[in-house]
All heavy atoms as an XYZ file, in Angstrom:
656
protein
N     180.650    122.494    -16.159
C     181.233    122.539    -14.833
C     182.720    122.590    -14.932
O     183.381    121.926    -15.687
C     180.808    121.178    -14.135
C     181.300    121.074    -12.767
S     180.526    119.609    -11.978
C     181.807    119.158    -10.863
N     183.332    123.469    -14.149
C     184.774    123.619    -14.099
C     185.490    122.504    -13.467
O     184.898    121.825    -12.593
C     185.108    124.957    -13.379
N     186.658    122.208    -13.840
C     187.466    121.181    -13.159
C     187.975    121.706    -11.842
O     188.412    122.809    -11.752
C     188.627    120.760    -14.059
C     188.199    120.069    -15.345
O     187.231    119.422    -15.339
N     188.997    120.212    -16.374
N     187.844    120.845    -10.817
C     188.351    121.188     -9.535
C     189.618    120.390     -9.250
O     189.642    119.208     -9.451
C     187.261    120.923     -8.471
N     190.565    121.128     -8.615
C     191.799    120.402     -8.276
C     191.557    119.719     -6.883
O     190.842    120.165     -6.057
C     192.977    121.418     -8.087
N     192.142    118.545     -6.727
C     192.006    117.770     -5.502
C     193.246    118.034     -4.740
O     194.396    117.741     -5.215
C     191.766    116.325     -5.774
C     191.776    115.473     -4.505
C     190.736    115.607     -3.636
C     192.874    114.659     -4.216
C     190.709    114.867     -2.431
C     192.820    113.877     -3.024
C     191.777    114.002     -2.200
O     191.723    113.307     -0.987
N     193.084    118.550     -3.535
C     194.272    118.891     -2.748
C     194.615    117.845     -1.726
O     195.510    117.945     -0.888
C     194.040    120.257     -1.989
C     194.094    121.392     -2.957
C     192.870    121.941     -3.367
C     195.241    121.963     -3.451
C     192.834    122.965     -4.326
C     195.255    122.991     -4.322
C     194.086    123.554     -4.762
O     194.064    124.516     -5.632
N     193.851    116.800     -1.658
C     194.126    115.631     -0.750
C     193.653    115.910      0.671
O     193.989    115.120      1.531
N     192.875    116.936      0.843
C     192.402    117.228      2.225
C     191.129    116.407      2.534
O     190.186    116.452      1.732
C     192.040    118.788      2.415
O     193.269    119.434      2.195
C     191.563    119.019      3.830
N     191.156    115.644      3.564
C     190.022    114.909      3.971
C     189.138    115.816      4.914
O     189.704    116.679      5.517
C     190.440    113.643      4.788
C     191.320    112.751      3.991
C     191.878    111.640      4.925
C     192.861    110.787      4.139
N     193.545    109.842      5.041
N     187.830    115.592      4.856
C     186.975    116.402      5.736
C     187.467    116.439      7.196
O     187.302    117.437      7.858
C     185.601    115.771      5.615
C     185.643    115.114      4.228
C     187.059    114.665      4.128
N     188.052    115.343      7.633
C     188.541    115.296      9.076
C     189.733    116.191      9.302
O     190.084    116.469     10.422
C     188.857    113.879      9.408
O     189.916    113.356      8.593
N     190.377    116.634      8.230
C     191.553    117.503      8.351
C     191.160    118.968      8.429
O     192.037    119.820      8.609
C     192.548    117.259      7.157
C     193.131    115.903      7.219
C     193.967    115.578      5.973
O     193.732    116.192      4.940
O     194.844    114.711      6.032
N     189.885    119.297      8.018
C     189.464    120.684      8.045
C     189.333    121.144      9.514
O     188.718    120.485     10.339
C     188.113    120.830      7.370
C     188.333    120.479      5.878
C     187.639    122.291      7.504
C     187.058    120.475      5.040
N     189.974    122.214      9.873
C     189.943    122.753     11.218
C     188.721    123.625     11.365
O     188.472    124.493     10.541
C     191.242    123.556     11.512
C     192.541    122.851     11.224
C     193.672    123.813     11.319
C     192.678    121.626     12.148
N     187.938    123.475     12.424
C     186.769    124.235     12.634
C     186.727    124.887     14.034
O     187.226    124.323     14.922
C     185.550    123.337     12.501
C     185.352    122.732     11.168
C     184.232    121.751     11.084
C     184.187    120.982      9.812
N     183.145    119.981      9.788
N     186.141    126.104     14.038
C     185.981    126.748     15.324
C     184.820    127.773     15.280
O     184.369    128.004     14.142
C     187.305    127.560     15.692
N     184.380    128.203     16.415
C     183.425    129.295     16.425
C     184.000    130.349     17.342
O     184.812    130.082     18.223
C     182.047    128.831     16.985
O     182.222    128.405     18.265
C     181.426    127.829     16.071
N     183.568    131.616     17.088
C     184.028    132.704     17.933
C     183.003    133.774     18.006
O     182.305    134.026     16.974
C     185.371    133.317     17.254
N     182.791    134.298     19.140
C     181.854    135.436     19.322
C     182.600    136.729     18.964
O     183.595    137.001     19.629
C     181.303    135.529     20.681
O     180.573    134.297     20.976
C     180.315    136.687     20.875
N     182.233    137.369     17.939
C     182.901    138.579     17.445
C     181.964    139.783     17.625
O     180.838    139.732     17.277
C     183.284    138.359     16.002
C     184.238    137.245     15.614
C     184.432    137.142     14.149
C     185.516    137.357     16.471
N     182.599    140.868     18.161
C     181.866    142.109     18.331
C     182.672    143.215     17.701
O     183.455    143.878     18.396
C     181.597    142.351     19.836
C     180.673    143.501     20.110
O     180.072    144.027     19.139
O     180.521    143.850     21.296
N     182.363    143.469     16.449
C     183.071    144.539     15.709
C     182.554    145.872     16.201
O     181.381    146.053     16.478
C     182.786    144.391     14.206
C     183.523    143.290     13.541
C     182.981    142.006     13.491
C     184.746    143.479     12.953
C     183.676    140.952     12.858
C     185.409    142.466     12.299
C     184.815    141.198     12.319
N     183.460    146.783     16.315
C     183.046    148.228     16.622
C     182.360    148.759     15.376
O     182.399    148.151     14.319
C     184.354    148.998     16.907
N     181.772    149.926     15.542
C     181.123    150.636     14.446
C     182.171    150.818     13.264
O     183.280    151.245     13.521
C     180.602    151.970     14.891
O     179.869    152.603     13.787
N     181.721    150.505     12.078
C     182.593    150.649     10.917
C     182.123    151.815     10.068
O     180.967    151.763      9.540
C     182.621    149.354     10.099
C     182.993    148.148     11.029
C     183.582    149.411      8.893
C     182.733    146.795     10.400
N     182.950    152.789      9.866
C     182.566    153.930      9.056
C     182.335    153.596      7.616
O     182.850    152.529      7.125
C     183.684    155.028      9.123
N     181.605    154.393      6.863
C     181.396    154.166      5.450
C     182.721    154.025      4.712
O     183.629    154.802      4.930
C     180.560    155.302      4.843
N     182.819    152.937      3.905
C     184.121    152.706      3.153
C     185.304    152.184      4.001
O     186.309    152.017      3.408
N     185.037    151.998      5.236
C     186.164    151.536      6.146
C     186.132    150.058      6.329
O     185.234    149.369      5.869
C     186.103    152.257      7.474
N     187.158    149.584      7.030
C     187.344    148.149      7.248
C     187.440    147.906      8.802
O     188.130    148.644      9.515
C     188.633    147.672      6.633
C     188.854    146.228      6.995
C     188.623    147.844      5.156
N     186.661    146.896      9.247
C     186.767    146.439     10.660
C     187.486    145.103     10.669
O     187.317    144.261      9.829
N     188.433    144.934     11.654
C     189.206    143.746     11.741
C     189.245    143.192     13.135
O     189.393    143.949     14.118
C     190.665    144.070     11.325
O     190.650    144.649      9.995
C     191.565    142.795     11.330
N     189.012    141.881     13.233
C     189.143    141.124     14.480
C     189.901    139.801     14.200
O     189.971    139.372     13.068
C     187.778    140.854     15.091
C     187.070    142.074     15.677
C     185.650    141.592     16.146
C     187.781    142.672     16.821
N     190.387    139.149     15.235
C     190.968    137.846     15.077
C     190.260    136.835     15.938
O     189.586    137.132     16.912
C     192.437    137.854     15.523
O     192.624    138.235     16.882
C     193.285    138.879     14.593
N     190.435    135.555     15.512
C     189.914    134.453     16.248
C     190.910    133.310     16.255
O     191.767    133.159     15.412
C     188.568    133.922     15.590
N     190.866    132.526     17.301
C     191.790    131.441     17.424
C     191.233    130.171     16.752
O     190.102    129.745     16.979
C     192.081    131.081     18.905
O     192.679    132.218     19.506
C     192.982    129.889     19.097
N     192.085    129.499     15.913
C     191.727    128.235     15.268
C     192.995    127.432     15.474
O     193.979    127.557     14.753
C     191.361    128.366     13.799
C     191.073    126.970     13.258
C     190.154    129.313     13.631
N     192.960    126.514     16.413
C     194.126    125.710     16.791
C     194.561    124.867     15.573
O     193.700    124.206     14.971
C     193.795    124.798     17.934
O     193.420    125.646     19.046
C     194.991    124.014     18.389
N     195.815    124.945     15.196
C     196.392    124.210     14.162
C     196.484    124.936     12.849
O     197.062    124.501     11.849
N     195.875    126.118     12.745
C     195.923    126.917     11.507
C     197.297    127.431     11.366
O     198.068    127.784     12.283
C     194.926    128.106     11.586
N     197.727    127.489     10.006
C     199.097    127.956      9.692
C     199.002    128.951      8.568
O     198.120    128.778      7.697
C     200.013    126.747      9.356
N     199.838    129.861      8.503
C     199.875    130.846      7.401
C     200.011    130.076      6.137
O     200.694    129.102      6.002
C     200.995    131.873      7.529
O     202.279    131.182      7.635
C     200.828    132.800      8.777
N     199.227    130.567      5.122
C     199.192    129.904      3.860
C     197.997    128.978      3.668
O     197.658    128.539      2.601
N     197.355    128.572      4.795
C     196.185    127.790      4.744
C     195.001    128.604      4.221
O     195.029    129.824      4.278
C     195.785    127.211      6.105
C     196.719    126.120      6.607
O     197.570    125.668      5.873
O     196.580    125.765      7.808
N     193.965    127.921      3.740
C     192.767    128.612      3.315
C     191.834    128.816      4.501
O     191.667    127.995      5.278
C     191.989    127.788      2.250
C     192.826    127.410      1.052
C     193.530    126.277      0.973
C     192.913    128.243     -0.030
C     194.339    125.949     -0.100
C     193.633    127.985     -1.139
C     194.355    126.778     -1.233
N     191.222    130.027      4.617
C     190.357    130.321      5.708
C     188.961    130.769      5.113
O     188.947    131.575      4.204
C     190.905    131.390      6.604
N     187.953    130.281      5.769
C     186.566    130.658      5.293
C     185.806    130.952      6.564
O     185.976    130.308      7.613
C     185.890    129.441      4.588
C     184.486    129.814      4.227
C     186.722    129.002      3.398
N     184.980    132.022      6.529
C     184.112    132.332      7.713
C     182.653    132.307      7.291
O     182.318    132.552      6.158
C     184.439    133.731      8.279
C     185.770    133.735      8.957
C     184.312    134.782      7.331
N     181.858    131.944      8.215
C     180.386    131.915      8.096
C     179.824    132.972      9.041
O     179.765    132.756     10.207
C     179.752    130.524      8.449
N     179.447    134.132      8.470
C     178.915    135.223      9.288
C     177.516    134.868      9.804
O     176.925    133.932      9.287
C     178.937    136.423      8.357
C     178.892    135.855      6.973
C     179.616    134.525      7.035
N     177.052    135.544     10.788
C     175.727    135.289     11.349
C     174.713    135.627     10.241
O     174.958    136.489      9.369
C     175.606    136.185     12.538
C     176.557    137.290     12.211
C     177.726    136.668     11.505
N     173.509    135.057     10.302
C     172.496    135.290      9.352
C     171.929    136.703      9.376
O     171.310    137.131      8.400
N     172.200    137.435     10.419
C     171.657    138.754     10.513
C     172.739    139.835     10.215
O     172.592    140.945     10.563
C     171.095    138.976     11.919
C     172.121    138.991     12.989
O     173.270    138.512     12.777
N     171.777    139.432     14.186
N     173.736    139.487      9.467
C     174.792    140.428      9.103
C     174.176    141.536      8.248
O     173.452    141.240      7.327
C     175.960    139.768      8.313
C     177.204    140.612      8.084
C     177.851    140.984      9.374
C     178.140    139.929      7.124
N     174.522    142.812      8.525
C     173.968    143.870      7.876
C     174.229    143.836      6.359
O     175.350    143.435      5.927
C     174.574    145.261      8.373
C     174.452    145.319      9.893
O     175.010    144.590     10.597
N     173.593    146.291     10.329
N     173.250    144.294      5.540
C     173.358    144.379      4.143
C     174.492    145.403      3.769
O     174.689    146.307      4.514
C     172.093    144.792      3.441
N     175.254    145.108      2.695
C     176.300    146.075      2.237
C     177.695    145.820      2.855
O     178.633    146.521      2.547
N     177.781    144.778      3.730
C     179.070    144.441      4.296
C     179.662    143.269      3.541
O     178.969    142.309      3.211
C     178.882    144.099      5.818
C     178.320    145.179      6.696
C     178.265    144.722      8.132
C     179.147    146.426      6.598
N     180.900    143.299      3.304
C     181.640    142.287      2.614
C     182.694    141.679      3.634
O     183.436    142.372      4.256
C     182.403    142.805      1.379
C     183.172    141.678      0.645
C     181.437    143.450      0.458
N     182.693    140.325      3.689
C     183.533    139.652      4.741
C     184.644    138.869      4.016
O     184.463    138.262      2.993
C     182.707    138.644      5.518
C     183.488    137.903      6.482
C     181.532    139.431      6.267
N     185.847    138.897      4.563
C     186.945    137.978      4.131
C     187.696    137.544      5.387
O     187.602    138.027      6.500
C     187.854    138.794      3.189
O     188.543    139.806      3.915
N     188.526    136.474      5.167
C     189.286    135.924      6.256
C     190.592    135.335      5.719
O     190.661    134.920      4.491
C     188.512    134.800      7.021
N     191.598    135.287      6.568
C     192.944    134.655      6.184
C     193.612    134.288      7.438
O     193.358    134.884      8.519
C     193.765    135.616      5.347
C     194.159    136.873      6.069
C     195.437    137.023      6.643
C     193.300    137.987      6.062
C     195.776    138.204      7.259
C     193.660    139.162      6.694
C     194.914    139.261      7.320
N     194.519    133.276      7.364
C     195.334    132.908      8.472
C     196.511    133.910      8.596
O     197.320    133.997      7.681
C     195.834    131.431      8.365
C     196.657    131.092      9.578
C     194.670    130.481      8.179
N     196.502    134.695      9.647
C     197.492    135.702      9.754
C     198.749    135.352     10.594
O     199.775    135.982     10.489
C     196.873    136.981     10.395
O     196.247    136.615     11.563
N     198.537    134.314     11.390
C     199.693    133.764     12.247
C     199.291    132.375     12.640
O     198.145    131.931     12.475
C     199.928    134.671     13.412
N     200.177    131.682     13.196
C     199.893    130.322     13.746
C     198.716    130.338     14.715
O     198.669    131.234     15.544
C     201.073    129.690     14.400
N     197.722    129.566     14.452
C     196.505    129.476     15.250
C     195.604    130.712     15.256
O     194.753    130.870     16.052
C     196.856    129.109     16.690
C     197.708    127.850     16.846
O     197.343    126.842     16.174
N     198.761    127.912     17.581
N     195.837    131.623     14.323
C     195.064    132.911     14.293
C     194.492    133.159     12.955
O     195.267    133.219     11.935
C     195.970    134.038     14.750
O     196.600    133.798     15.989
C     195.227    135.411     14.778
N     193.204    133.400     12.923
C     192.512    133.777     11.672
C     192.048    135.291     11.855
O     191.455    135.606     12.870
C     191.297    132.901     11.393
C     190.470    133.425     10.193
C     191.811    131.464     11.071
N     192.383    136.051     10.878
C     191.957    137.485     10.884
C     190.691    137.576     10.015
O     190.652    137.074      8.871
C     193.000    138.407     10.310
O     194.157    138.340     11.233
C     192.490    139.825     10.119
N     189.568    138.195     10.594
C     188.352    138.376      9.864
C     188.240    139.879      9.584
O     188.373    140.751     10.478
C     187.192    137.913     10.703
C     187.295    136.371     10.979
C     185.852    138.230     10.070
C     187.871    136.049     12.253
N     187.950    140.257      8.367
C     187.722    141.650      7.921
C     186.323    141.814      7.413
O     185.872    141.018      6.663
C     188.744    142.015      6.862
C     190.137    142.159      7.391
C     191.093    142.661      6.331
N     192.425    142.857      6.896
C     193.522    142.814      6.169
N     193.428    142.609      4.850
N     194.688    142.976      6.758
N     185.775    142.985      7.810
C     184.492    143.376      7.221
C     184.704    144.719      6.539
O     185.209    145.674      7.156
C     183.436    143.543      8.326
C     183.151    142.246      9.024
C     182.162    144.097      7.697
C     182.058    142.318     10.106
N     184.370    144.805      5.285
C     184.417    146.040      4.545
C     183.015    146.620      4.474
O     182.057    145.925      4.056
C     184.953    145.825      3.132
C     186.366    145.197      3.159
C     185.003    147.121      2.303
C     186.876    144.625      1.878
N     182.934    147.887      4.850
C     181.575    148.577      4.890
C     181.427    149.234      3.525
O     181.995    150.297      3.285
C     181.460    149.524      6.003
C     180.160    150.248      5.965
O     179.281    150.032      5.128
N     179.938    151.119      6.998
N     180.626    148.676      2.638
C     180.381    149.306      1.307
C     179.211    150.214      1.258
O     178.764    150.586      0.169
N     178.618    150.509      2.444
C     177.482    151.421      2.414
C     177.837    152.864      2.557
O     179.047    153.157      2.697
C     176.597    151.027      3.619
O     177.168    151.440      4.843
C     176.270    149.589      3.694
N     176.878    153.722      2.451
C     177.128    155.172      2.540
C     177.148    155.713      3.986
O     177.348    156.837      4.169
C     176.062    155.921      1.761
N     176.933    154.831      4.960
C     176.890    155.303      6.330
C     177.623    154.294      7.258
O     177.953    153.196      6.842
N     177.818    154.672      8.447
C     178.479    153.776      9.430
C     177.492    152.657      9.782
O     176.267    152.814      9.779
C     178.779    154.595     10.716
N     178.111    151.514     10.045
C     177.383    150.275     10.435
C     178.060    149.680     11.673
O     179.254    149.559     11.679
C     177.395    149.245      9.290
C     176.695    147.957      9.738
C     176.680    149.793      8.042
N     177.213    149.308     12.660
C     177.750    148.698     13.836
C     177.119    147.273     13.921
O     176.043    147.079     14.476
C     177.346    149.477     15.059
C     178.001    148.965     16.330
O     178.801    148.017     16.311
O     177.710    149.583     17.432
N     177.841    146.256     13.412
C     177.346    144.915     13.369
C     177.132    144.422     14.826
O     177.948    144.668     15.691
C     178.418    144.124     12.723
C     179.268    145.115     11.963
C     179.174    146.397     12.782
N     176.067    143.633     15.033
C     175.758    143.137     16.363
C     176.754    142.040     16.698
O     177.326    141.362     15.858
C     174.353    142.559     16.406
N     177.027    141.964     18.014
C     177.885    140.846     18.500
C     177.214    139.509     18.115
O     175.989    139.413     18.269
C     178.075    140.944     20.014
O     178.844    139.835     20.435
N     177.994    138.581     17.590
C     177.359    137.302     17.174
C     178.428    136.241     17.106
O     179.631    136.496     17.096
C     176.732    137.482     15.806
N     177.946    135.011     17.057
C     178.863    133.873     16.823
C     179.073    133.575     15.400
O     178.128    133.486     14.576
C     178.248    132.623     17.563
O     178.073    132.887     18.904
C     179.173    131.375     17.380
N     180.332    133.451     15.031
C     180.770    133.227     13.630
C     181.356    131.867     13.570
O     182.021    131.373     14.463
C     181.840    134.241     13.194
C     181.363    135.653     13.047
C     180.682    136.410     13.965
C     181.481    136.475     11.852
N     180.502    137.702     13.503
C     180.895    137.710     12.153
C     182.001    136.266     10.640
C     180.833    138.772     11.248
C     182.010    137.275      9.738
C     181.386    138.563     10.022
N     181.166    131.136     12.447
C     181.813    129.928     12.182
C     183.054    130.146     11.337
O     183.148    131.009     10.492
N     184.088    129.346     11.674
C     185.382    129.558     10.956
C     185.929    128.120     10.592
O     185.854    127.195     11.363
C     186.403    130.183     11.876
C     185.920    131.532     12.394
C     187.801    130.401     11.134
C     186.658    132.080     13.631
N     186.372    127.992      9.310
C     187.001    126.813      8.809
C     188.268    127.049      8.221
O     188.433    128.096      7.501
C     186.092    126.102      7.814
N     189.249    126.229      8.468
C     190.588    126.376      7.914
C     190.964    125.091      7.201
O     190.863    124.023      7.784
C     191.681    126.742      8.971
C     193.060    126.766      8.317
C     191.323    128.138      9.593
N     191.292    125.208      5.945
C     191.675    124.032      5.149
C     193.167    124.039      4.903
O     193.680    125.054      4.361
C     190.918    124.063      3.764
C     189.367    124.195      4.035
C     191.302    122.852      2.964
C     188.581    124.534      2.852
N     193.882    123.051      5.279
C     195.332    123.055      5.164
C     195.722    123.132      3.674
O     195.087    122.567      2.815
C     195.776    121.649      5.683
C     194.664    121.308      6.645
C     193.430    121.859      6.046
N     196.746    123.965      3.414
C     197.146    124.150      2.038
C     197.942    122.928      1.552
O     198.448    122.178      2.259
C     198.033    125.404      1.942
């Protein structure tokens, strides 16, 4: 087991939100980007998203705090064709750095 660093963040300090995201169709090899509000988020914080369970196969998701109170969610389409993800509720967590 790898050693984990303790950053002093208590579970109560983790910022949580949900957002209904409706990405437009994403072409093969392209990236779709949307933002969501997470009150208290600051640039440099860690951001994690929980996509819906029905997210299309072949899509890769990432997130980061792009501005105060704003998390940017990116979906990379690694498939050979366009994909139009269904509108869905996503979970978002921000851990203070």
